[in-house]
N, C-alpha and C positions, 0 to 999 in steps of 0.2 A: 423675175430675174427671164427667167426661159419664155416667157409669153410678152416681155418687151424686146426681146433680140429678135423671135419669131416675127412681131409688127415691123421691127426696124426692117428686117429683111423682106419682107413683104414692100413696104415702101422705097427700099431702095431698087428693088428687082422691076418696080411700076416706074419710078419716078427719072431712074437714070438713062435709060432708052428714049425716053419721050427728050430730055436735057440735050443728049447727045443728037438726037434728028433735028430739035428745033423747028422752026418754021411753024406751020400751021399747025401740025399733030402737037407740038408744045402749046401752042396758044390755046388750044380745045382743051387739053388735059387743066391749063389754068382756070380756063373758062367754066369747067365742072366744078375745082375746087373754089372758086368763090362763089358761086352758086350753093355749093353744100354748107361754104362758111356762113353764107347767110340764111340759111334754113337752120345751121344750128344755133346761131345766135337770135333768130326769131322764137325758135322754139324755146329757147331758156326764158326769154321774156313773156311768151304764153304762159308762163307758170303762174304769171301773176294776171296774165288779161288776153285774152283771145283778139287776133285780129281777124277782120274779115278775109275770107279765103281768096275772093278776088283780089285784093290789096296784096297777098303774098304771091299770087300767081304774078302780078304785075312786077314786083318785087325781084321775082326771080330773073324776069324778062330784062328788065330794067339795069341788072346785075351785068347780065350778059352782053348787054349793047355798052357800058360803062370798061368791061373788061375787055372788049374785043377792040373799043375803039383807037383808030390808028395803032394797031398790030405789027404794020409792017415798018414802022419806025426802026431806023437804025441808029438813031442819036438821041443826045438828051436833050434837044431844044424842042420841048413839048408842044404840042400843037393838038392839044386836048379839043374835041369837037362839043362847042357850046348848046350847040342843038340836042345832046344827051344829057348835057345839065339842066337845060332848058325844060327838056321831057322830064326830067327825075322831081324838079321842083312841083312842076304844072300835075303829074298824076298822083302825087300823095299829098296835097295840099286841097285842089279842088273837090276832093270827095267830103270833105271837111261840111261843103255846102250841101251837097247832094244825100249824105246820110243822115246827116243834123241830128244827129244823136251822141254827146258827150262820153256816154258810159260803152257805147259799140265802138266810137272812133272819134280822137280828139287832137288837139295841136300837137300835144306831147308823143303821140303816137306817131304822128307824120314827120315830125323831127327825128324821134328813132328809126323809122324807115329810111328817110333820107340820108341821115348820117351811117347807117349800117349799111345802104346799097353802095353808097360813094367812098366810105371807108374801104370796104373790102374789095369792092369791083375796081380802085385806083390800085389798090396795093396790089393785086395779081396783073394787072395791067401794065405796073411797073415792072413786076418777074418778068414777065415776058419783053418789054422793050431791052432791057438787061441783057437777056437770053441773044435778043437780035444784035444788040451792041456787040458783044462777042462772048463768048461760053467763058473763057478764063475768068472772066468777073462774076460769072455766075457759080462757079466753082472757088473762087474766093468767098464769096456772101457764104455760101453754102460750109465751108470751112472754118468760116469765123461761127457762125450758130451750132454746128455738129458738134465741133472740137469743145467750144465753150461750155455747153449744155451738158455734154458727157463728162468732162473732167470736173465741171463745178458738182455733181452728182458724184463722180468718183472720190472725189477730195472731201467732200461735204460729209460722206459716210465714212470714210476712213478717219479724218482728225477734226471732224466740224465740232465746234462747242457752243459756239456765239451765233444765233439767231439773226438771222440778216430780217426779216421782216413777217414775224412770229402770227401777227392777226389775219396774214394776206397768204404766206407760204411758210405752213410751220417748219418745214423739213430743208428749207432753204439755211446756209449757214456764211457766215461772212468771210471764213475759210475756204470755202466752197468757190463761193463769188471769187475771190482773188486769184484761186489756183485754177477755175475756168478761164478767166480773162488772160491768166498768163501762156496758157496752155494755147489757149484759141489765138491769143497776139502772136506766139511767135509761129504758129502751123502757119496761118494765114498770111503774116506778115512777109514769109520765107516762100512761100507760094508765089505773092507779089512781086517779091525783088528776082527771083529768079523766073519767071514763067511770063508774068505781064510786065513789067518795067524795069531791065535789070537798070538803067541809070536816074530810078526814083531815088529822091533824098530816103537814105534807113529810117531818119530819125523821124519825118515826118509821116511815113509809111507805119512806123510802129506807132506811133501816137493816134494817128487816126485810126487805124485797126483796132487797137485797144478801146477808142471810143466806141466803135461800133460793136465790140463785145460788150459793151456796157451797158448799149443800147438796147441789144438782143436780151440782155436780161431783165433790164425794165420792162420791156416789150412782155415777155412772162410774167412779170409782176403784174402787170397792168390787166392781162386777161386773167390771171388767178384772182384778182380784186373782183372782175366780174363774177366769177363763179363765187367766191366768198359772198358777193351782196346776193345772189340767186339761191345760195347755198343748194351747190352743186359738186362734185366732185371732177369730173370730165364734162366738156360739151357734147359730147357723144359717146359712145363704143364700136365705133366704125374700127379703128387701129387696133389692133389686140395688144395691150399693154401699155399705150399710148392717149386713148382716149379718142378724141373727133379732128378732125382737120384742123379746128382752131388750136387745138392743143400741140399739136404739130409744129403749127407754120405759124405758131404765134411770134416768137424770135425772129424768124425770116421776115413777116412784114414787115417790122419797126427796124429791120437792119439795113431793109431794101429803103424805106421810107427815107432815112437818115443818109443813105450812100447818095442817092440822086441831088442830096444836097451838095455833099463833099466831092462828086465825080469830077469837077471844075480844079479842084483843089490837087487832088490825085494824079 
């Protein structure tokens, strides 16, 4: 527990100042995190099969391009640069011809790289755009993920009896999920109504916030299923008591992806 608290303190000390400053410093931090996330995912995959070094380097470079695309946008009318998408597809499919060795690099490998880079690069890009849009929305999403995760752990450890998904995450319980969603919804909804939009429909805010809390837990389970598939405990040991970047940002990634769908409703 002490290691987990220490790790959380390090995260807060690094993340919060960049969040407050915003602009280019925050974008650079997110770019570093996006590349680190791709590194963790590729490292896990390489437990089964190695990627050519040149393609891994390209993957990190293209991840930066995706993450930093349109970073000065201040609204959610997304203008994603399709040149980045074209480059992404081209650089990972064309080596199939030049390498011409399915044992070294095949179509499944290409799709894994394309999916990993697009998924994680775009996710951290949207975190940047959310911060550009309004820091209060970033705080709102962080309240959803941190409060839900924290109290799901606390409630689950105190009164949890019914396993939520034992084959994926043995420690998660239904009671923990309900407790985390309840506290997360209460805290984030209160912040939204008090700070972001006092005139918003309370019922609508509560319903959509609860949905985002559930999505955050779903994201946690999705990444847990990846870890179970590759038979690992954490994606890395970068953050004491928390694992890697993907272990810590799994909920925020999926909450952000869902939030940009709901922003027009909220």
